[in-house]
C-alpha positions as CSV (number, residue, x, y, z in Angstrom):
1,S,16.8,1.2,-8.0
2,Q,14.4,3.3,-10.2
3,T,12.3,4.0,-7.1
4,P,14.6,5.3,-4.3
5,F,11.8,7.6,-3.1
6,L,9.3,4.7,-2.7
7,G,9.3,2.0,0.0
8,T,7.2,-1.1,1.0
9,S,6.8,-3.5,3.8
10,L,5.5,-6.9,2.8
11,D,3.6,-9.2,5.1
12,G,5.8,-12.0,3.8
13,I,7.8,-13.5,1.0
14,I,7.1,-17.0,-0.5
15,N,9.9,-19.0,-2.1
16,C,7.9,-21.7,-3.9
17,P,10.0,-24.3,-5.8
18,K,7.6,-24.3,-8.7
19,C,6.7,-20.6,-8.9
20,G,9.8,-18.9,-7.5
21,K,9.8,-16.0,-5.1
22,G,6.6,-13.9,-4.5
23,A,5.1,-11.5,-2.1
24,V,2.3,-12.2,0.5
25,E,-0.2,-9.6,1.6
26,I,-2.7,-10.5,4.3
27,K,-5.9,-8.7,5.1
28,C,-8.3,-9.3,8.0
29,P,-11.5,-7.4,6.9
30,Y,-13.4,-7.6,10.2
31,Q,-10.9,-5.3,11.9
32,H,-12.0,-2.4,9.7
33,K,-15.7,-2.8,9.1
34,N,-18.2,-4.8,11.1
35,E,-18.4,-7.0,14.1
36,L,-20.7,-9.4,12.0
37,W,-17.9,-10.0,9.6
38,R,-16.0,-12.0,12.4
39,K,-18.6,-14.7,12.0
40,M,-18.5,-14.9,8.2
41,K,-16.2,-16.5,5.6
42,P,-14.4,-14.1,3.2
43,E,-16.7,-15.4,0.3
44,D,-19.8,-14.6,2.4
45,I,-18.6,-11.0,3.0
46,A,-17.9,-10.5,-0.7
47,K,-21.6,-11.4,-1.5
48,N,-22.8,-8.1,0.2
49,G,-21.0,-6.0,-2.4
50,Q,-19.3,-3.6,0.0
51,F,-16.0,-5.4,0.0
52,Y,-12.7,-5.1,-1.8
53,S,-13.1,-8.4,-3.5
54,T,-15.8,-9.7,-5.7
55,L,-17.0,-13.3,-5.9
56,S,-17.0,-15.1,-9.1
57,N,-17.4,-18.9,-9.6
58,G,-16.7,-19.4,-5.9
59,Q,-13.3,-17.5,-6.1
60,L,-12.6,-14.1,-4.7
61,H,-11.0,-11.5,-7.0
62,L,-9.5,-8.3,-5.7
63,K,-11.1,-5.3,-7.4
64,T,-8.5,-3.6,-9.6
65,K,-9.8,-0.2,-8.7
66,H,-9.2,-0.8,-4.9
67,N,-6.4,0.7,-3.0
68,Y,-5.1,-2.8,-2.1
69,F,-4.6,-3.6,-5.7
70,Y,-2.4,-0.5,-6.1
71,Q,-0.6,-1.4,-3.0
72,I,0.2,-4.9,-4.2
73,Q,1.3,-3.8,-7.6
74,G,3.6,-1.3,-6.0
75,Q,5.0,-3.8,-3.6
76,M,5.8,-6.2,-6.4
77,A,7.4,-3.4,-8.5
78,I,9.6,-2.2,-5.7
79,T,10.7,-5.6,-4.6
80,E,10.9,-6.9,-8.1
81,L,8.7,-9.9,-7.4
82,P,6.5,-11.4,-10.1
83,Y,3.4,-12.3,-8.1
84,C,1.7,-11.8,-4.8
85,D,-0.6,-14.1,-2.9
86,F,-3.4,-12.0,-1.5
87,V,-4.8,-13.6,1.6
88,I,-8.1,-12.6,3.2
89,W,-8.5,-14.1,6.7
90,T,-11.5,-14.3,9.0
91,K,-12.2,-16.5,12.0
92,K,-14.4,-18.6,9.8
93,G,-12.1,-19.1,6.8
94,F,-9.6,-17.7,4.5
95,S,-9.1,-17.1,0.7
96,V,-5.8,-16.9,-1.3
97,Q,-5.8,-15.1,-4.7
98,R,-2.6,-15.1,-6.8
99,I,-2.1,-11.6,-8.3
100,N,0.5,-11.3,-11.0
101,F,2.6,-8.2,-11.6
102,D,1.1,-5.9,-14.3
103,R,3.8,-3.9,-16.0
104,V,1.5,-1.6,-17.9
105,F,-0.5,-0.8,-14.8
106,W,2.7,-0.2,-12.9
107,D,4.2,2.1,-15.6
108,I,1.1,4.3,-15.4
109,M,1.0,4.3,-11.6
110,F,4.7,5.0,-11.3
111,E,4.4,8.1,-13.6
112,K,1.7,9.4,-11.3
113,L,3.8,8.6,-8.1
114,K,6.8,10.3,-9.6
115,H,4.7,13.4,-10.5
116,F,3.3,13.5,-7.0
117,Y,6.7,13.1,-5.4
118,T,8.4,15.8,-7.6
119,Y,5.6,18.4,-7.5
120,S,4.1,17.9,-4.0
121,M,6.4,16.0,-1.7
122,V,9.8,17.7,-2.6
123,P,8.4,21.3,-2.4
124,E,6.8,20.4,0.9
125,L,10.0,19.0,2.3
126,I,12.0,21.9,1.1
127,T,9.5,24.4,2.3
128,K,9.3,22.8,5.8
129,T,13.1,22.8,6.1
130,L,13.3,26.4,5.0
131,W,10.6,27.5,7.4
132,K,12.2,25.7,10.3
133,K,15.5,27.4,9.5
134,L,13.9,30.8,9.2
135,K,12.0,30.3,12.4
136,K,15.1,29.1,14.2
137,A,17.0,32.2,13.0
138,K,14.2,34.5,14.0
139,D,14.0,33.0,17.5
140,S,17.7,33.3,17.8
141,E,17.6,36.9,16.8
142,A,14.7,37.6,19.2
143,Q,16.6,36.0,22.1
144,N,19.7,38.1,21.3
145,T,17.6,41.2,21.3
146,I,16.0,40.3,24.7
147,A,19.5,39.4,26.1
148,K,20.8,42.9,25.2
């Protein structure tokens, strides 16, 4: 795998006879925002503008600048699946949007993730490990001094 430092957990995998295998990502918006949303269809929530999807011709479309879009593109890349059915569910209805894998988007995103991992995560992991070893050695040295 070209992404051994990345992981994902899909909500599900579809095996459609016509479309092949794909991912499923389900979001329940009322859990994160507003009690009122429990009583609304996803399309009605999108009309207020403060939502991760927009409404166009009666269909919901996930905003490509939203974190969920990045999440879904990453999930598809890591699992090597060509599409994801993005499901928005409320007690009043649900919506399903098919999102296809975008290789150009992923290539840009992957470079940024690699940079973050290499220059932020790895140094942090090494530093934490080093500091733990130094602290352990210092504590051991202090205990030996007290014991004498």
